[in-house]
N, CA, C and O of each residue as an XYZ file, in Angstrom:
360
protein
N      10.000     -4.127    -13.460
C       9.168     -3.697    -12.359
C       9.542     -4.510    -11.117
O      10.310     -5.469    -11.194
N       8.991     -4.112     -9.986
C       9.147     -4.756     -8.690
C      10.568     -4.662     -8.161
O      11.143     -5.658     -7.721
N      11.135     -3.453     -8.205
C      12.435     -3.209     -7.620
C      12.353     -3.129     -6.103
O      13.381     -3.179     -5.428
N      11.163     -3.008     -5.563
C      10.957     -3.057     -4.118
C      10.592     -4.489     -3.753
O       9.737     -5.096     -4.398
N      11.222     -5.021     -2.744
C      10.947     -6.396     -2.346
C       9.831     -6.417     -1.310
O      10.080     -6.646     -0.127
N       8.612     -6.178     -1.754
C       7.473     -6.120     -0.842
C       7.166     -7.472     -0.220
O       6.529     -7.542      0.831
N       7.612     -8.543     -0.859
C       7.356     -9.888     -0.330
C       8.098    -10.134      0.980
O       7.741    -11.042      1.731
N       9.121     -9.339      1.260
C       9.871     -9.515      2.508
C       9.130     -8.944      3.718
O       9.507     -9.224      4.856
N       8.096     -8.159      3.493
C       7.343     -7.555      4.590
C       6.603     -8.639      5.370
O       5.947     -9.501      4.787
N       6.719     -8.581      6.686
C       6.117     -9.594      7.546
C       4.695     -9.253      7.963
O       3.949    -10.120      8.420
N       4.320     -7.980      7.804
C       2.978     -7.583      8.227
C       2.571     -6.298      7.505
O       3.363     -5.699      6.777
N       1.348     -5.900      7.718
C       0.787     -4.733      7.045
C       1.538     -3.452      7.408
O       1.723     -2.576      6.563
N       1.968     -3.345      8.662
C       2.706     -2.151      9.087
C       4.020     -1.998      8.326
O       4.360     -0.900      7.887
N       4.760     -3.098      8.168
C       6.021     -3.050      7.436
C       5.796     -2.671      5.972
O       6.550     -1.876      5.411
N       4.771     -3.235      5.362
C       4.463     -2.921      3.969
C       4.127     -1.446      3.816
O       4.658     -0.780      2.927
N       3.265     -0.935      4.660
C       2.861      0.463      4.588
C       4.074      1.378      4.783
O       4.228      2.372      4.073
N       4.915      1.041      5.732
C       6.116      1.840      5.983
C       7.062      1.818      4.779
O       7.621      2.853      4.417
N       7.245      0.655      4.161
C       8.128      0.548      2.998
C       7.609      1.424      1.847
O       8.376      2.162      1.230
N       6.312      1.334      1.568
C       5.739      2.112      0.468
C       5.787      3.611      0.765
O       6.072      4.411     -0.126
N       5.512      3.988      1.999
C       5.551      5.405      2.363
C       6.974      5.954      2.317
O       7.192      7.077      1.863
N       7.931      5.178      2.780
C       9.335      5.614      2.717
C       9.763      5.835      1.273
O      10.407      6.834      0.954
N       9.402      4.901      0.406
C       9.764      5.024     -0.998
C       9.072      6.224     -1.641
O       9.691      6.980     -2.390
N       7.797      6.391     -1.345
C       7.032      7.510     -1.916
C       7.578      8.856     -1.449
O       7.543      9.839     -2.190
N       8.072      8.895     -0.237
C       8.656     10.135      0.271
C       9.996     10.427     -0.411
O      10.314     11.577     -0.716
N      10.767      9.375     -0.643
C      12.068      9.531     -1.300
C      11.908      9.915     -2.766
O      12.674     10.726     -3.287
N      10.918      9.338     -3.426
C      10.659      9.604     -4.848
C       9.203     10.035     -5.019
O       8.372      9.218     -5.418
N       8.871     11.291     -4.728
C       7.478     11.762     -4.833
C       6.974     11.727     -6.278
O       7.755     11.595     -7.221
N       5.677     11.847     -6.427
C       5.059     11.734     -7.751
C       5.526     12.805     -8.730
O       5.356     12.655     -9.940
N       6.110     13.877     -8.218
C       6.605     14.919     -9.130
C       8.103     14.763     -9.423
O       8.737     15.691     -9.925
N       8.662     13.597     -9.110
C      10.074     13.359     -9.391
C      10.313     13.415    -10.895
O       9.438     13.055    -11.682
N      11.483     13.862    -11.284
C      11.770     14.036    -12.718
C      11.926     12.708    -13.453
O      11.579     12.615    -14.630
N      12.432     11.698    -12.793
C      12.660     10.409    -13.437
C      11.453      9.498    -13.250
O      11.227      8.982    -12.155
N      10.685      9.301    -14.302
C       9.480      8.484    -14.244
C       9.773      7.046    -13.811
O       8.926      6.402    -13.192
N      10.968      6.541    -14.134
C      11.273      5.154    -13.774
C      11.458      4.959    -12.276
O      11.503      3.823    -11.804
N      11.565      6.049    -11.521
C      11.708      5.950    -10.079
C      10.372      5.983     -9.339
O      10.327      5.720     -8.137
N       9.294      6.300    -10.037
C       7.986      6.374     -9.388
C       7.598      5.026     -8.791
O       7.917      3.976     -9.348
N       6.910      5.063     -7.657
C       6.510      3.844     -6.962
C       5.772      2.888     -7.884
O       6.093      1.701     -7.929
N       4.792      3.390     -8.616
C       3.979      2.513     -9.462
C       4.780      1.867    -10.591
O       4.309      0.914    -11.211
N       5.972      2.367    -10.863
C       6.835      1.755    -11.868
C       7.851      0.802    -11.234
O       8.696      0.242    -11.933
N       7.770      0.619     -9.931
C       8.720     -0.242     -9.236
C       8.079     -1.334     -8.411
O       8.775     -2.173     -7.840
N       6.774     -1.335     -8.342
C       6.063     -2.402     -7.639
C       4.653     -2.497     -8.227
O       4.051     -1.490     -8.601
N       4.152     -3.704     -8.300
C       2.788     -3.926     -8.787
C       1.827     -3.628     -7.646
O       1.612     -4.475     -6.779
N       1.253     -2.445     -7.637
C       0.367     -2.032     -6.547
C      -0.915     -2.866     -6.483
O      -1.578     -2.897     -5.446
N      -1.262     -3.530     -7.565
C      -2.449     -4.392     -7.561
C      -2.114     -5.812     -7.115
O      -3.010     -6.643     -6.971
N      -0.842     -6.093     -6.897
C      -0.418     -7.430     -6.503
C       0.353     -7.447     -5.200
O       1.206     -8.311     -4.995
N       0.062     -6.503     -4.316
C       0.759     -6.453     -3.033
C       0.363     -7.636     -2.160
O      -0.747     -8.153     -2.285
N       1.260     -8.072     -1.275
C       0.900     -9.171     -0.381
C      -0.194     -8.757      0.595
O      -0.365     -7.575      0.893
N      -0.927     -9.745      1.084
C      -1.928     -9.525      2.122
C      -1.533    -10.372      3.325
O      -0.700    -11.270      3.208
N      -2.124    -10.090      4.472
C      -1.637    -10.682      5.715
C      -2.752    -11.307      6.557
O      -2.790    -11.138      7.776
N      -3.639    -12.014      5.909
C      -4.684    -12.737      6.621
C      -6.024    -12.040      6.564
O      -6.143    -10.902      6.110
N      -7.007    -12.736      7.028
C      -8.360    -12.207      6.986
C      -9.020    -12.521      5.659
O      -8.360    -12.857      4.675
N     -10.346    -12.402      5.655
C     -11.104    -12.633      4.431
C     -10.814    -11.538      3.411
O     -10.578    -10.383      3.765
N     -10.837    -11.921      2.153
C     -10.696    -10.930      1.093
C     -11.862     -9.953      1.165
O     -13.009    -10.369      1.330
N     -11.578     -8.655      1.043
C     -12.669     -7.680      1.004
C     -13.575     -7.940     -0.202
O     -13.124     -8.429     -1.238
N     -14.847     -7.609     -0.051
C     -15.785     -7.764     -1.168
C     -15.376     -6.897     -2.343
O     -15.494     -7.302     -3.500
N     -14.894     -5.697     -2.036
C     -14.435     -4.764     -3.067
C     -13.065     -4.236     -2.648
O     -12.889     -3.756     -1.528
N     -12.117     -4.328     -3.542
C     -10.768     -3.848     -3.233
C     -10.426     -2.567     -3.999
O      -9.251     -2.257     -4.197
N     -11.429     -1.838     -4.422
C     -11.227     -0.639     -5.237
C     -10.226      0.338     -4.616
O      -9.339      0.816     -5.322
N     -10.334      0.641     -3.361
C      -9.441      1.593     -2.695
C      -8.540      0.897     -1.679
O      -7.861      1.563     -0.898
N      -8.528     -0.429     -1.683
C      -7.769     -1.188     -0.697
C      -6.601     -1.879     -1.394
O      -6.797     -2.663     -2.322
N      -5.378     -1.579     -0.937
C      -4.188     -2.137     -1.576
C      -3.663     -3.377     -0.870
O      -3.021     -4.215     -1.503
N      -3.921     -3.515      0.427
C      -3.520     -4.687      1.193
C      -4.347     -4.711      2.476
O      -5.024     -3.734      2.797
N      -4.292     -5.829      3.213
C      -5.083     -5.938      4.431
C      -4.536     -7.038      5.322
O      -3.726     -7.867      4.909
N      -5.014     -7.014      6.570
C      -4.837     -8.125      7.489
C      -6.218     -8.420      8.078
O      -7.222     -7.956      7.536
N      -6.290     -9.166      9.151
C      -7.599     -9.572      9.676
C      -8.479     -8.402     10.110
O      -9.701     -8.461      9.976
N      -7.863     -7.343     10.628
C      -8.678     -6.270     11.203
C      -8.465     -4.898     10.571
O      -9.168     -3.945     10.908
N      -7.502     -4.789      9.657
C      -7.183     -3.465      9.092
C      -6.983     -3.539      7.588
O      -6.801     -4.613      7.015
N      -7.023     -2.362      6.963
C      -6.814     -2.258      5.518
C      -5.867     -1.093      5.237
O      -5.885     -0.085      5.944
N      -5.039     -1.239      4.201
C      -4.154     -0.165      3.777
C      -4.788      0.523      2.569
O      -5.080     -0.110      1.555
N      -4.992      1.828      2.702
C      -5.653      2.611      1.667
C      -4.790      3.820      1.310
O      -3.890      4.176      2.071
N      -5.048      4.459      0.167
C      -4.321      5.684     -0.142
C      -4.741      6.796      0.812
O      -5.918      6.922      1.150
N      -3.797      7.580      1.232
C      -4.069      8.723      2.101
C      -4.450      9.891      1.212
O      -3.638     10.340      0.404
N      -5.656     10.385      1.344
C      -6.132     11.473      0.487
C      -5.866     12.845      1.099
O      -6.190     13.867      0.494
N      -5.284     12.872      2.284
C      -4.928     14.134      2.940
C      -3.419     14.312      2.881
O      -2.708     13.460      2.349
N      -2.940     15.399      3.417
C      -1.498     15.617      3.486
C      -0.871     14.557      4.371
O      -1.496     14.073      5.314
N       0.349     14.203      4.067
C       1.047     13.203      4.869
C       1.517     12.061      4.004
O       1.697     12.221      2.797
N       1.720     10.900      4.618
C       2.229      9.755      3.859
C       1.256      9.316      2.771
O       0.061      9.602      2.835
N       1.789      8.618      1.775
C       0.976      8.194      0.631
C      -0.094      7.170      1.000
O      -1.172      7.153      0.407
N       0.208      6.310      1.988
C      -0.729      5.255      2.381
C      -0.961      5.312      3.878
O      -0.106      5.763      4.641
N      -2.139      4.846      4.288
C      -2.465      4.787      5.705
C      -3.192      3.484      5.991
O      -3.775      2.865      5.100
N      -3.144      3.087      7.248
C      -3.823      1.876      7.686
C      -5.044      2.285      8.491
O      -4.955      3.095      9.414
N      -6.179      1.716      8.132
C      -7.438      2.015      8.817
C      -8.069      0.706      9.276
O      -7.761     -0.364      8.750
N      -8.957      0.806     10.266
C      -9.714     -0.370     10.699
C     -10.625     -0.826      9.565
O     -11.167     -0.008      8.821
N     -10.784     -2.127      9.444
C     -11.708     -2.639      8.435
C     -13.125     -2.354      8.900
O     -13.540     -2.770      9.981
N     -13.848     -1.643      8.069
C     -15.233     -1.298      8.331
C     -16.045     -1.664      7.094
O     -15.506     -2.214      6.133
N     -17.300     -1.367      7.117
C     -18.162     -1.606      5.952
C     -17.568     -0.944      4.710
O     -17.632     -1.508      3.617
N     -16.992      0.246      4.871
C     -16.409      0.971      3.738
C     -15.030      0.451      3.345
O     -14.603      0.621      2.203
N     -14.332     -0.186      4.290
C     -12.954     -0.597      4.036
C     -12.733     -2.077      4.324
O     -11.969     -2.437      5.219
N     -13.394     -2.915      3.574
C     -13.081     -4.318      3.542
C     -13.644     -5.223      4.610
O     -13.187     -6.358      4.745
N     -14.615     -4.772      5.372
C     -15.198     -5.650      6.400
C     -16.137     -6.642      5.770
O     -16.725     -7.466      6.470
């Protein structure tokens, strides 16, 4: 596991871009299961970039002082960055 070097990301934007690029290249319906994102990086162990730990990280994969990276439940990239609010790690 961890074929993606997520530790090299300097900030939340770089991390989100890396994961989205990979997810676009190897979508969840790819034929080779070993290429799936979740088989190449520990999604529960992604780096964080400052700020207090959220009280609940159920839908939060990474964060910085003012924002959180969450799964995108609409069409588009796999992950999105949102402002930290009561619902997202404030």
